[in-house]
C-alpha positions in Angstrom: 29.8 -99.7 0.1 32.4 -102.2 -1.5 32.8 -101.9 -5.5 34.0 -105.2 -7.3 36.9 -103.9 -9.5 36.9 -105.6 -13.0 40.4 -105.0 -14.0 42.8 -105.8 -11.5 45.6 -103.9 -13.4 44.2 -101.2 -15.9 46.0 -98.3 -13.6 49.3 -100.3 -14.2 48.2 -101.0 -17.9 46.9 -97.5 -18.4 48.6 -95.1 -16.1 47.8 -91.8 -18.2 43.6 -93.0 -18.5 41.5 -90.5 -16.6 39.8 -91.5 -13.8 35.9 -90.9 -15.4 36.7 -93.6 -18.1 38.5 -96.0 -15.9 35.3 -95.4 -12.9 33.2 -96.5 -16.3 35.0 -98.9 -17.4 35.3 -100.8 -14.1 31.6 -100.6 -13.9 31.3 -101.6 -17.3 29.4 -98.8 -18.1 31.9 -98.8 -21.0 34.1 -100.9 -22.7 37.7 -101.1 -24.1 39.0 -102.7 -26.7 42.4 -103.3 -28.7 42.4 -101.8 -32.4 43.3 -104.0 -34.8 46.0 -102.5 -36.9 46.5 -105.5 -39.5 42.7 -105.3 -40.8 41.6 -103.3 -43.8 39.1 -101.2 -42.3 42.1 -99.7 -40.2 44.5 -99.6 -42.8 41.9 -97.6 -45.9 41.1 -95.4 -42.6 44.7 -94.6 -41.5 45.3 -93.7 -45.1 42.3 -91.4 -45.4 44.4 -88.9 -42.6 42.4 -90.5 -39.8 44.1 -89.8 -37.0 44.0 -93.0 -35.3 47.8 -94.1 -36.0 48.9 -93.6 -32.8 45.9 -94.8 -31.3 45.8 -98.8 -29.5 42.7 -99.1 -27.4 38.9 -97.1 -28.0 36.4 -96.8 -25.6 32.7 -97.0 -26.1 29.2 -97.8 -24.7 28.1 -101.7 -25.2 24.7 -100.6 -24.4 24.2 -98.1 -27.9 21.9 -99.8 -30.3 23.0 -100.5 -33.2 20.8 -98.4 -34.9 21.9 -95.4 -32.8 25.7 -95.7 -33.3 25.9 -92.6 -35.6 25.4 -90.0 -32.7 27.7 -92.5 -30.3 31.2 -90.5 -30.1 34.2 -93.0 -29.7 37.5 -92.2 -27.2 40.4 -93.5 -29.0 43.6 -93.7 -26.9 47.0 -94.3 -26.8 49.3 -97.3 -25.3 49.0 -95.8 -22.0 45.7 -94.4 -21.8 46.1 -90.9 -22.8 43.2 -89.5 -25.2 44.3 -89.1 -28.5 41.1 -87.8 -30.2 37.0 -88.3 -30.5 35.3 -89.7 -33.2 31.7 -90.0 -33.6 29.7 -93.1 -35.0 28.5 -90.7 -37.6 31.9 -91.0 -39.4 33.5 -94.4 -38.0 31.8 -97.7 -37.4 33.7 -100.0 -35.3 32.7 -103.4 -36.5 35.9 -105.5 -38.0 38.3 -102.7 -36.4 38.2 -104.3 -32.5 39.5 -107.3 -30.9 39.5 -108.5 -27.5 42.0 -107.0 -24.8 44.6 -109.0 -23.6 47.1 -107.5 -20.9 43.9 -105.9 -18.8 43.1 -108.5 -15.9 39.8 -109.3 -14.9 39.9 -110.1 -11.4 38.7 -113.0 -9.6 36.1 -111.2 -7.8 34.1 -110.1 -11.0 35.0 -113.3 -12.5 32.6 -115.2 -9.7 29.8 -112.3 -10.3 29.6 -113.5 -14.0 29.0 -117.8 -12.4 25.4 -119.2 -12.9 24.4 -119.5 -9.0 
């Protein structure tokens, strides 16, 4: 069975990303976003001793309902895909902390699945 690859360059951009996370991102089970290091929320979290100072990305589930975010676990990654820490939704909200990823290329095959038929 042929699997459609979402990010054509994920292995080059995030060479240290563990396989299970890479596969979950490729299938849209999880999403990845950049951390906005210039936003007030990030600056405040880092000043509280939060281990996010080295984090570049966060992986999370887009399928968790807002009222259930306190049960979610966010995976923070460095710029090569190494896991730095896990932070629970009961300790941190991602709203206002993220921005879109620009360095991961969406494959043409995946884009074609998004076009209305």
